All heavy atoms as an XYZ file, in Angstrom:
806
protein
N       4.137      4.494     19.511
C       3.196      3.704     18.780
C       3.111      4.229     17.344
O       3.087      5.424     17.112
C       1.824      3.766     19.424
C       0.865      3.019     18.582
S      -0.625      2.231     19.140
C      -1.261      2.840     20.547
N       3.082      3.299     16.420
C       3.019      3.674     15.010
C       1.595      4.023     14.587
O       0.627      3.499     15.124
C       3.527      2.528     14.129
C       5.010      2.321     14.217
C       5.533      1.193     14.824
C       5.881      3.250     13.681
C       6.899      0.999     14.903
C       7.249      3.070     13.752
C       7.750      1.937     14.362
O       9.098      1.755     14.433
N       1.492      4.879     13.571
C       0.202      5.267     13.013
C      -0.026      4.495     11.711
O       0.889      3.898     11.157
C       0.184      6.773     12.742
C       0.343      7.614     13.999
C       0.251      9.091     13.707
C       1.579      9.611     13.249
N       1.638     11.060     13.059
N      -1.278      4.549     11.251
C      -1.677      3.872     10.020
C      -2.221      4.915      9.053
O      -2.983      5.803      9.450
C      -2.751      2.805     10.286
C      -2.226      1.753     11.265
C      -3.203      2.149      8.985
C      -3.285      0.771     11.726
N      -1.836      4.794      7.781
C      -2.304      5.726      6.755
C      -2.785      4.966      5.533
O      -2.425      3.801      5.331
C      -1.175      6.674      6.350
N      -3.580      5.641      4.743
C      -4.000      5.096      3.450
C      -3.883      6.200      2.403
O      -4.181      7.358      2.684
C      -5.431      4.515      3.494
C      -5.763      3.853      2.156
C      -6.449      5.568      3.866
C      -6.971      2.937      2.217
N      -3.420      5.815      1.223
C      -3.243      6.751      0.113
C      -4.030      6.221     -1.085
O      -3.913      5.041     -1.425
C      -1.763      6.884     -0.289
C      -0.903      7.259      0.910
C      -1.596      7.905     -1.412
C       0.582      7.143      0.654
N      -4.800      7.091     -1.700
C      -5.544      6.689     -2.885
C      -6.487      7.780     -3.325
O      -6.490      8.883     -2.773
N      -7.314      7.457     -4.304
C      -8.291      8.432     -4.775
C      -9.356      8.635     -3.697
O      -9.589      7.771     -2.862
C      -8.916      7.978     -6.097
C      -9.682      6.683     -5.934
O      -9.041      5.617     -5.969
O     -10.906      6.751     -5.753
N      -9.965      9.796     -3.713
C     -10.902     10.208     -2.662
C     -12.018      9.182     -2.442
O     -12.332      8.843     -1.306
C     -11.493     11.573     -3.021
C     -12.389     12.159     -1.988
C     -12.887     13.533     -2.419
C     -13.809     14.136     -1.405
N     -14.311     15.440     -1.848
N     -12.614      8.689     -3.497
C     -13.727      7.755     -3.369
C     -13.315      6.431     -2.729
O     -14.119      5.785     -2.065
C     -14.351      7.477     -4.742
C     -15.035      8.701     -5.321
O     -15.454      9.579     -4.536
O     -15.152      8.784     -6.557
N     -12.083      6.032     -2.916
C     -11.610      4.752     -2.375
C     -11.160      4.832     -0.927
O     -11.241      3.847     -0.203
C     -10.443      4.230     -3.220
O     -10.851      3.958     -4.527
N     -10.679      5.989     -0.482
C     -10.031      6.053      0.826
C     -10.781      6.833      1.900
O     -10.509      6.660      3.086
C      -8.595      6.610      0.718
C      -7.755      5.738     -0.205
C      -8.575      8.053      0.261
N     -11.706      7.674      1.522
C     -12.352      8.566      2.484
C     -13.045      7.822      3.623
O     -12.995      8.260      4.777
C     -13.335      9.486      1.773
C     -13.677     10.783      2.484
C     -12.417     11.554      2.846
C     -14.579     11.628      1.625
N     -13.649      6.695      3.333
C     -14.365      5.948      4.374
C     -13.438      5.400      5.458
O     -13.888      5.113      6.568
C     -15.175      4.814      3.749
O     -14.329      3.926      3.070
N     -12.156      5.256      5.179
C     -11.213      4.741      6.167
C     -11.014      5.713      7.331
O     -10.588      5.320      8.408
C      -9.863      4.425      5.513
C      -9.888      3.173      4.691
C     -10.288      3.210      3.363
C      -9.514      1.954      5.234
C     -10.314      2.055      2.601
C      -9.534      0.798      4.474
C      -9.943      0.843      3.154
N     -11.334      6.966      7.116
C     -11.225      7.970      8.172
C     -12.138      7.601      9.348
O     -11.803      7.857     10.503
C     -11.588      9.344      7.620
C     -11.332     10.462      8.611
C     -11.548     11.823      7.996
N     -10.406     12.120      7.135
C     -10.449     12.926      6.094
N     -11.569     13.507      5.751
N      -9.379     13.151      5.379
N     -13.275      6.976      9.072
C     -14.240      6.610     10.108
C     -13.685      5.585     11.102
O     -14.140      5.518     12.237
C     -15.517      6.068      9.473
N     -12.686      4.821     10.690
C     -12.107      3.833     11.608
C     -10.744      4.275     12.151
O     -10.000      3.478     12.705
C     -12.014      2.429     10.959
C     -11.180      2.444      9.677
C     -13.390      1.871     10.699
C     -10.905      1.072      9.096
N     -10.440      5.547     11.976
C      -9.249      6.112     12.597
C      -7.968      6.057     11.791
O      -6.897      6.329     12.319
N      -8.062      5.705     10.532
C      -6.882      5.671      9.673
C      -6.700      7.050      9.045
O      -7.659      7.668      8.590
C      -7.026      4.586      8.587
C      -7.048      3.205      9.251
C      -5.910      4.674      7.556
C      -7.271      2.059      8.297
N      -5.462      7.542      9.038
C      -5.161      8.827      8.419
C      -5.253      8.699      6.900
O      -4.628      7.815      6.313
C      -3.768      9.319      8.826
C      -3.679      9.626     10.307
O      -4.723      9.837     10.950
O      -2.546      9.668     10.829
N      -6.036      9.576      6.280
C      -6.336      9.493      4.854
C      -5.560     10.559      4.082
O      -5.546     11.721      4.465
C      -7.855      9.678      4.632
C      -8.186      9.794      3.158
C      -8.626      8.542      5.278
N      -4.932     10.126      2.988
C      -4.195     11.034      2.107
C      -4.660     10.773      0.681
O      -4.567      9.654      0.189
C      -2.688     10.821      2.243
C      -2.196     11.110      3.632
C      -2.189     10.114      4.594
C      -1.775     12.381      3.993
C      -1.765     10.378      5.892
C      -1.355     12.655      5.281
C      -1.345     11.648      6.231
N      -5.183     11.803      0.048
C      -5.725     11.671     -1.303
C      -4.639     11.997     -2.325
O      -3.935     12.998     -2.204
C      -6.942     12.611     -1.492
C      -7.443     12.557     -2.930
C      -8.049     12.237     -0.517
N      -4.506     11.118     -3.303
C      -3.547     11.319     -4.392
C      -4.111     10.675     -5.651
O      -4.804      9.657     -5.579
C      -2.199     10.704     -4.040
N      -3.820     11.283     -6.780
C      -4.285     10.765     -8.064
C      -3.137     10.481     -9.028
O      -3.238      9.596     -9.860
C      -5.258     11.751     -8.726
C      -6.559     11.893     -7.966
C      -6.735     12.908     -7.043
C      -7.593     10.997     -8.175
C      -7.923     13.034     -6.341
C      -8.788     11.112     -7.473
C      -8.946     12.129     -6.556
O     -10.114     12.243     -5.857
N      -2.062     11.229     -8.907
C      -0.949     11.098     -9.844
C       0.236     10.433     -9.170
O       0.372     10.442     -7.949
C      -0.542     12.479    -10.374
C      -1.646     13.158    -11.132
C      -1.211     14.505    -11.627
C      -2.364     15.152    -12.393
N      -2.045     16.481    -12.853
N       1.138      9.899     -9.991
C       2.303      9.196     -9.464
C       3.184     10.099     -8.611
O       3.673      9.674     -7.561
C       3.112      8.541    -10.583
C       3.553      9.515    -11.658
O       3.003     10.635    -11.747
O       4.459      9.150    -12.419
N       3.370     11.335     -9.014
C       4.245     12.228     -8.245
C       3.653     12.521     -6.862
O       4.371     12.583     -5.867
C       4.561     13.527     -9.017
C       5.699     14.269     -8.351
C       3.340     14.394     -9.159
C       6.356     15.296     -9.243
N       2.317     12.658     -6.785
C       1.661     12.886     -5.495
C       1.799     11.658     -4.604
O       2.097     11.765     -3.409
C       0.163     13.172     -5.690
C      -0.151     14.414     -6.474
C      -1.610     14.487     -6.879
O      -2.256     13.432     -7.086
O      -2.103     15.617     -6.990
N       1.586     10.483     -5.181
C       1.664      9.234     -4.416
C       3.077      8.997     -3.899
O       3.278      8.637     -2.737
C       1.216      8.062     -5.285
N       4.062      9.196     -4.753
C       5.466      9.005     -4.365
C       5.830      9.950     -3.222
O       6.446      9.541     -2.233
C       6.364      9.248     -5.574
C       7.818      8.903     -5.344
C       8.638      9.019     -6.618
N       8.264      7.957     -7.554
C       7.665      8.157     -8.728
N       7.354      9.369     -9.126
N       7.367      7.142     -9.503
N       5.416     11.192     -3.332
C       5.709     12.183     -2.297
C       5.054     11.800     -0.965
O       5.673     11.870      0.084
C       5.245     13.563     -2.754
C       5.596     14.671     -1.799
C       5.195     16.057     -2.274
N       4.175     16.038     -3.314
C       4.273     16.643     -4.493
N       5.337     17.325     -4.790
N       3.309     16.585     -5.377
N       3.795     11.355     -1.017
C       3.086     10.965      0.210
C       3.729      9.751      0.869
O       3.932      9.735      2.078
C       1.609     10.676     -0.066
C       0.772     11.888     -0.311
C       0.654     12.830      0.878
O       1.064     12.506      1.998
O       0.143     13.937      0.667
N       4.050      8.739      0.091
C       4.681      7.540      0.656
C       5.997      7.910      1.331
O       6.262      7.509      2.473
C       4.909      6.450     -0.421
C       5.801      5.339      0.105
C       3.575      5.890     -0.896
N       6.827      8.665      0.657
C       8.120      9.054      1.220
C       7.958      9.921      2.474
O       8.674      9.730      3.454
C       8.976      9.777      0.180
C       9.490      8.831     -0.912
O       9.566      7.616     -0.660
O       9.808      9.323     -2.003
N       6.997     10.858      2.465
C       6.760     11.697      3.642
C       6.258     10.877      4.822
O       6.709     11.065      5.957
C       5.759     12.811      3.322
C       6.369     13.916      2.487
O       7.580     14.105      2.461
N       5.528     14.648      1.785
N       5.325      9.974      4.573
C       4.780      9.150      5.651
C       5.828      8.190      6.205
O       5.855      7.918      7.406
C       3.555      8.378      5.166
C       2.344      9.244      4.793
C       1.270      8.395      4.132
C       1.804      9.965      6.003
N       6.699      7.710      5.342
C       7.756      6.793      5.787
C       8.728      7.490      6.739
O       9.297      6.848      7.622
C       8.509      6.235      4.581
N       8.894      8.792      6.580
C       9.791      9.557      7.456
C       9.144      9.857      8.805
O       9.827     10.215      9.754
C      10.185     10.877      6.786
C      11.051     10.695      5.563
C      11.293     12.028      4.885
C      12.019     11.827      3.562
N      12.122     13.078      2.808
N       7.833      9.740      8.869
C       7.099     10.018     10.105
C       6.832      8.702     10.838
O       7.393      7.681     10.499
C       5.808     10.767      9.772
C       6.082     12.114      9.116
C       4.815     12.838      8.782
C       5.134     14.170      8.099
N       3.936     14.861      7.672
N       5.966      8.723     11.834
C       5.696      7.538     12.657
C       4.595      6.653     12.085
O       3.684      6.233     12.806
C       5.326      7.965     14.087
C       6.516      8.478     14.860
O       7.648      8.073     14.545
O       6.318      9.274     15.790
N       4.655      6.346     10.812
C       3.663      5.465     10.204
C       4.266      4.076     10.043
O       5.273      3.901      9.376
C       3.187      6.023      8.861
C       2.257      7.201      9.042
C       2.751      8.500      9.129
C       0.890      7.006      9.187
C       1.899      9.573      9.336
C       0.034      8.074      9.394
C       0.541      9.351      9.472
O      -0.299     10.411      9.684
N       3.635      3.105     10.677
C       4.115      1.726     10.607
C       3.489      0.957      9.473
O       4.065      0.002      8.969
N       2.273      1.367      9.079
C       1.563      0.705      7.992
C       1.010      1.782      7.065
O       0.372      2.728      7.509
C       0.396     -0.167      8.512
C      -0.378     -0.785      7.365
C       0.898     -1.242      9.458
N       1.291      1.613      5.780
C       0.755      2.518      4.768
C       0.028      1.659      3.736
O       0.639      0.851      3.045
C       1.859      3.337      4.074
C       2.643      4.168      5.091
C       1.264      4.214      2.979
C       3.882      4.827      4.533
N      -1.288      1.814      3.682
C      -2.085      1.172      2.649
C      -2.081      2.087      1.438
O      -2.124      3.304      1.568
C      -3.525      0.960      3.114
C      -3.668     -0.037      4.231
C      -3.805      0.382      5.545
C      -3.680     -1.406      3.971
C      -3.939     -0.526      6.578
C      -3.812     -2.320      5.002
C      -3.946     -1.879      6.303
O      -4.076     -2.778      7.313
N      -2.058      1.497      0.252
C      -2.112      2.275     -0.986
C      -2.948      1.489     -1.988
O      -2.851      0.258     -2.056
C      -0.697      2.586     -1.535
C      -0.768      3.517     -2.737
C       0.084      1.328     -1.829
C       0.577      4.103     -3.149
N      -3.764      2.201     -2.737
C      -4.608      1.518     -3.713
C      -3.755      0.934     -4.838
O      -2.702      1.469     -5.180
C      -5.673      2.464     -4.299
O      -5.029      3.556     -4.952
C      -6.615      2.968     -3.222
N      -4.236     -0.164     -5.392
C      -3.503     -0.830     -6.472
C      -3.262      0.103     -7.654
O      -2.200      0.067     -8.263
C      -4.280     -2.058     -6.958
C      -4.265     -3.208     -6.010
C      -5.051     -4.394     -6.531
O      -6.081     -4.190     -7.204
O      -4.624     -5.521     -6.267
N      -4.258      0.910     -7.958
C      -4.136      1.830     -9.087
C      -2.939      2.771     -8.917
O      -2.154      2.978     -9.841
C      -5.428      2.630     -9.227
C      -5.498      3.453    -10.478
C      -6.845      4.133    -10.634
O      -7.872      3.568    -10.211
O      -6.851      5.244    -11.182
N      -2.775      3.332     -7.709
C      -1.624      4.212     -7.454
C      -0.331      3.418     -7.372
O       0.703      3.853     -7.871
C      -1.830      5.000     -6.162
C      -2.585      6.302     -6.263
C      -2.681      6.974     -4.906
C      -1.955      7.243     -7.261
N      -0.375      2.275     -6.707
C       0.834      1.453     -6.560
C       1.391      1.051     -7.926
O       2.604      0.981     -8.108
C       0.540      0.215     -5.723
N       0.499      0.823     -8.887
C       0.961      0.437    -10.226
C       1.708      1.574    -10.919
O       2.486      1.340    -11.840
C      -0.222     -0.008    -11.093
O      -1.063      1.089    -11.405
N       1.495      2.807    -10.455
C       2.175      3.961    -11.035
C       3.536      4.235    -10.402
O       4.342      4.977    -10.957
C       1.305      5.216    -10.886
C       0.010      5.158    -11.652
C      -0.825      6.397    -11.414
C      -2.138      6.313    -12.174
N      -2.977      7.492    -11.944
N       3.791      3.646     -9.211
C       5.050      3.920     -8.504
C       5.712      2.623     -8.015
O       6.079      2.497     -6.845
C       4.825      4.893     -7.324
C       3.805      4.339     -6.321
C       4.418      6.260     -7.816
C       3.786      5.069     -5.002
N       5.906      1.646     -8.896
C       6.469      0.368     -8.444
C       7.862      0.499     -7.842
O       8.214     -0.243     -6.906
C       6.490     -0.488     -9.717
C       6.501      0.506    -10.834
C       5.703      1.680    -10.335
N       8.666      1.433     -8.333
C      10.013      1.611     -7.792
C       9.969      2.100     -6.348
O      10.772      1.667     -5.513
C      10.821      2.584     -8.660
C      10.111      3.922     -8.877
O       8.863      3.937     -8.978
O      10.800      4.954     -8.941
N       9.034      2.965     -6.028
C       8.898      3.461     -4.653
C       8.417      2.349     -3.737
O       8.958      2.183     -2.640
C       7.907      4.643     -4.609
O       8.383      5.673     -5.489
C       7.780      5.203     -3.210
N       7.440      1.584     -4.166
C       6.932      0.465     -3.370
C       8.055     -0.540     -3.115
O       8.252     -1.006     -1.995
C       5.749     -0.225     -4.081
C       4.617      0.751     -4.361
C       5.261     -1.424     -3.283
C       3.958      1.366     -3.163
N       8.806     -0.864     -4.145
C       9.907     -1.829     -4.035
C      10.978     -1.363     -3.046
O      11.559     -2.170     -2.319
C      10.523     -2.069     -5.417
C      11.555     -3.168     -5.451
C      10.993     -4.528     -5.096
O       9.831     -4.805     -5.435
O      11.726     -5.313     -4.447
N      11.222     -0.070     -2.999
C      12.236      0.479     -2.107
C      11.921      0.185     -0.640
O      12.818      0.024      0.167
C      12.346      1.988     -2.347
C      13.569      2.608     -1.732
C      13.809      4.037     -2.185
N      12.749      4.943     -1.784
C      12.043      5.713     -2.604
N      12.271      5.691     -3.894
N      11.112      6.514     -2.158
N      10.648      0.084     -0.301
C      10.262     -0.164      1.087
C       9.990     -1.641      1.378
O       9.745     -2.007      2.523
C       9.023      0.674      1.450
C       9.329      2.149      1.462
C       8.968      2.970      0.410
C      10.020      2.719      2.526
C       9.266      4.319      0.414
C      10.334      4.074      2.541
C       9.946      4.861      1.478
O      10.250      6.192      1.487
N      10.034     -2.503      0.372
C       9.741     -3.926      0.566
C      10.677     -4.616      1.543
O      10.265     -5.515      2.262
C       9.758     -4.675     -0.764
C       8.420     -4.587     -1.469
O       7.421     -4.174     -0.883
N       8.402     -4.959     -2.717
N      11.939     -4.236      1.563
C      12.905     -4.905      2.436
C      13.094     -4.204      3.775
O      13.960     -4.593      4.551
C      14.254     -5.044      1.723
C      14.154     -5.954      0.523
O      13.436     -6.944      0.541
N      14.864     -5.617     -0.537
N      12.303     -3.189      4.026
C      12.392     -2.475      5.294
C      11.310     -2.986      6.235
O      10.211     -3.345      5.809
C      12.246     -0.969      5.074
C      13.386     -0.401      4.259
C      13.312      1.090      4.196
C      14.513      1.598      3.389
N      14.657      3.017      3.460
N      11.622     -2.979      7.514
C      10.664     -3.427      8.503
C       9.521     -2.433      8.649
O       8.354     -2.810      8.749
C      11.383     -3.631      9.847
C      10.609     -4.328     10.942
C      10.131     -5.684     10.472
C      11.467     -4.467     12.174
N       9.860     -1.159      8.666
C       8.862     -0.098      8.832
C       9.111      0.971      7.793
O      10.261      1.369      7.614
C       8.947      0.512     10.254
C       7.992      1.671     10.411
C       8.695     -0.545     11.312
N       8.147      1.429      7.104
C       6.739      1.061      7.164
C       6.430     -0.138      6.274
O       7.141     -0.398      5.305
C       6.027      2.299      6.624
C       6.990      2.844      5.606
C       8.356      2.568      6.189
N       5.376     -0.837      6.622
C       4.865     -1.903      5.757
C       3.935     -1.246      4.748
O       3.008     -0.542      5.135
C       4.103     -2.937      6.577
N       4.220     -1.431      3.473
C       3.379     -0.881      2.413
C       2.462     -2.012      1.946
O       2.938     -3.030      1.456
C       4.207     -0.367      1.223
C       5.309      0.600      1.678
C       3.305      0.236      0.160
C       4.859      1.984      2.014
N       1.165     -1.820      2.105
C       0.196     -2.856      1.763
C      -0.696     -2.335      0.641
O      -1.338     -1.301      0.778
C      -0.638     -3.259      2.985
C       0.313     -3.758      4.071
C      -1.675     -4.306      2.614
C      -0.320     -4.019      5.398
N      -0.706     -3.079     -0.447
C      -1.463     -2.689     -1.638
C      -2.862     -3.301     -1.546
O      -3.009     -4.502     -1.322
C      -0.737     -3.169     -2.914
C      -1.506     -2.770     -4.149
C       0.682     -2.611     -2.960
N      -3.884     -2.441     -1.701
C      -5.269     -2.888     -1.604
C      -6.050     -2.448     -2.843
O      -5.667     -1.488     -3.509
C      -5.951     -2.334     -0.331
C      -5.983     -0.810     -0.342
C      -5.274     -2.869      0.918
C      -6.824     -0.195      0.753
N      -7.149     -3.132     -3.151
C      -7.969     -2.717     -4.297
C      -8.612     -1.357     -4.049
O      -8.845     -0.965     -2.905
C      -9.051     -3.797     -4.383
C      -8.572     -4.925     -3.560
C      -7.643     -4.354     -2.536
N      -8.913     -0.661     -5.125
C      -9.641      0.598     -5.018
C     -11.132      0.296     -5.104
O     -11.540     -0.863     -5.245
C      -9.223      1.554     -6.134
O      -9.725      1.096     -7.374
N     -11.948      1.317     -5.063
C     -13.391      1.112     -5.188
C     -13.787      0.672     -6.601
O     -14.900      0.236     -6.819
C     -14.150      2.386     -4.797
C     -13.929      3.524     -5.763
O     -12.902      3.611     -6.433
N     -14.884      4.422     -5.834
N     -12.861      0.743     -7.545
C     -13.122      0.326     -8.928
C     -12.887     -1.162     -9.137
O     -13.133     -1.690    -10.198
C     -12.239      1.128     -9.884
C     -12.511      2.610     -9.852
C     -11.517      3.368    -10.673
C     -11.710      4.857    -10.448
N     -10.572      5.637    -10.873
N     -12.343     -1.833     -8.128
C     -12.061     -3.255     -8.246
C     -10.574     -3.532     -8.140
O      -9.772     -2.636     -7.915
N     -10.224     -4.781     -8.311
C      -8.838     -5.189     -8.137
C      -8.104     -5.312     -9.466
O      -8.700     -5.639    -10.490
C      -8.749     -6.518     -7.370
O      -7.374     -6.831     -7.142
C      -9.404     -7.655     -8.123
N      -6.823     -5.034     -9.408
C      -5.937     -5.255    -10.552
C      -5.105     -6.517    -10.342
O      -4.307     -6.894    -11.179
C      -4.997     -4.056    -10.734
C      -5.648     -2.699    -10.989
C      -4.596     -1.601    -11.028
C      -6.453     -2.721    -12.274
N      -5.235     -7.139     -9.173
C      -4.499     -8.362     -8.854
C      -3.115     -8.123     -8.273
O      -2.413     -9.072     -7.934
N      -2.713     -6.879     -8.131
C      -1.371     -6.565     -7.640
C      -1.206     -6.963     -6.175
O      -0.199     -7.556     -5.792
C      -1.062     -5.063     -7.825
C      -1.074     -4.704     -9.309
C       0.277     -4.692     -7.193
C      -1.044     -3.212     -9.583
N      -2.196     -6.654     -5.358
C      -2.130     -6.975     -3.933
C      -2.033     -8.478     -3.694
O      -1.238     -8.952     -2.891
N      -2.841     -9.247     -4.397
C      -2.827    -10.701     -4.244
C      -1.516    -11.288     -4.746
O      -0.977    -12.219     -4.149
C      -4.010    -11.323     -4.970
C      -4.210    -12.750     -4.614
S      -4.402    -12.915     -2.821
C      -5.440    -14.309     -2.733
N      -0.979    -10.740     -5.820
C       0.299    -11.214     -6.339
C       1.402    -11.013     -5.297
O       2.218    -11.904     -5.056
C       0.657    -10.470     -7.628
C       1.961    -10.909     -8.245
C       2.289    -10.129     -9.506
C       3.648    -10.545    -10.010
N       4.339     -9.485    -10.696
N       1.424     -9.824     -4.657
C       2.423     -9.545     -3.621
C       2.249    -10.490     -2.442
O       3.220    -10.986     -1.880
C       2.302     -8.097     -3.137
C       3.087     -7.153     -3.949
C       4.544     -7.370     -3.659
C       5.385     -6.394     -4.405
N       6.658     -6.926     -4.794
N       1.000    -10.735     -2.044
C       0.735    -11.651     -0.942
C       1.252    -13.046     -1.275
O       1.918    -13.681     -0.448
C      -0.765    -11.701     -0.639
C      -1.195    -12.647      0.474
C      -0.577    -12.233      1.807
C      -2.700    -12.681      0.581
N       0.983    -13.523     -2.479
C       1.490    -14.830     -2.909
C       3.017    -14.884     -2.863
O       3.599    -15.870     -2.406
C       1.011    -15.161     -4.323
C      -0.406    -15.663     -4.348
O      -0.903    -16.219     -3.374
N      -1.072    -15.452     -5.465
N       3.669    -13.833     -3.346
C       5.134    -13.788     -3.331
C       5.676    -13.842     -1.910
O       6.642    -14.554     -1.629
C       5.636    -12.520     -4.022
C       5.437    -12.513     -5.519
C       5.752    -11.155     -6.154
O       6.178    -10.228     -5.425
O       5.552    -11.026     -7.365
N       5.064    -13.089     -1.001
C       5.531    -13.061      0.386
C       5.302    -14.389      1.090
O       6.153    -14.849      1.848
C       4.861    -11.923      1.154
C       5.368    -10.573      0.726
O       6.471    -10.438      0.215
N       4.548     -9.552      0.911
N       4.167    -15.024      0.842
C       3.896    -16.339      1.438
C       4.873    -17.366      0.900
O       5.435    -18.160      1.657
C       2.434    -16.774      1.185
C       2.227    -18.235      1.544
C       1.476    -15.886      1.975
N       5.123    -17.330     -0.401
C       6.065    -18.273     -1.003
C       7.471    -18.079     -0.445
O       8.187    -19.039     -0.178
C       6.065    -18.127     -2.525
C       6.870    -19.217     -3.215
C       6.661    -19.216     -4.721
O       5.758    -18.532     -5.221
O       7.423    -19.933     -5.394
N       7.858    -16.832     -0.242
C       9.166    -16.538      0.315
C       9.275    -17.064      1.758
O      10.278    -17.636      2.146
C       9.410    -15.031      0.294
C      10.843    -14.647      0.619
C      11.135    -13.160      0.644
C      10.225    -12.262     -0.098
N      10.559    -10.825      0.023
N       8.213    -16.894      2.527
C       8.225    -17.303      3.937
C       8.115    -18.814      4.101
O       8.792    -19.415      4.941
C       7.092    -16.624      4.692
N       7.273    -19.455      3.300
C       6.971    -20.874      3.465
C       7.841    -21.748      2.553
O       8.108    -22.895      2.876
C       5.473    -21.137      3.202
C       5.109    -22.596      3.291
C       4.627    -20.321      4.164
N       8.234    -21.201      1.428
C       9.040    -21.977      0.492
C       8.226    -22.575     -0.634
O       8.756    -23.245     -1.511
N       6.909    -22.370     -0.597
C       6.038    -22.879     -1.645
C       4.809    -21.984     -1.727
O       4.413    -21.373     -0.745
C       5.616    -24.303     -1.342
N       4.206    -21.949     -2.891
C       2.998    -21.157     -3.062
C       1.808    -21.983     -2.581
O       1.263    -22.797     -3.310
C       2.822    -20.747     -4.528
C       1.635    -19.830     -4.724
O       0.847    -19.612     -3.830
N       1.529    -19.295     -5.924
N       1.396    -21.772     -1.352
C       0.301    -22.542     -0.763
C      -1.061    -21.902     -1.020
O      -2.089    -22.500     -0.743
C       0.499    -22.750      0.753
C       0.541    -21.411      1.488
C       1.746    -23.582      1.018
C       0.557    -21.529      2.996
N      -1.071    -20.687     -1.546
C      -2.335    -19.999     -1.812
C      -2.849    -20.247     -3.213
O      -4.005    -19.990     -3.506
C      -2.167    -18.483     -1.596
C      -1.778    -18.040     -0.192
C      -1.585    -16.527     -0.143
C      -2.832    -18.475      0.805
N      -2.004    -20.725     -4.095
C      -2.396    -20.951     -5.485
C      -2.372    -19.663     -6.275
O      -2.110    -18.598     -5.750
N      -2.653    -19.744     -7.550
C      -2.648    -18.540     -8.403
C      -3.988    -17.979     -8.546
O      -4.973    -18.124     -8.709
C      -2.036    -18.842     -9.763
C      -0.506    -19.027     -9.645
O       0.068    -18.462     -8.736
O       0.034    -19.745    -10.483
């Protein structure tokens, strides 16, 4: 069975521990890249990452986009959204359906 992890700043991710998600705190791009790569080598099927960190490591996120496992899911931080997660969702829906049914 695969595990679930979240990577982000302490204030954004700490509460996820209460629902059983493994929490990894990172603030800089090098820390985030290292955590994503380490978790991908382990039994993590889903890795959530805050938009703020994901924006610092787009090449790492892109590297896992075409892989089945792990699924890298970009979520807003406690500071709000940058729109990156919704943009990715729109792209994936458009790719699957053939049209952007969610709108911009």
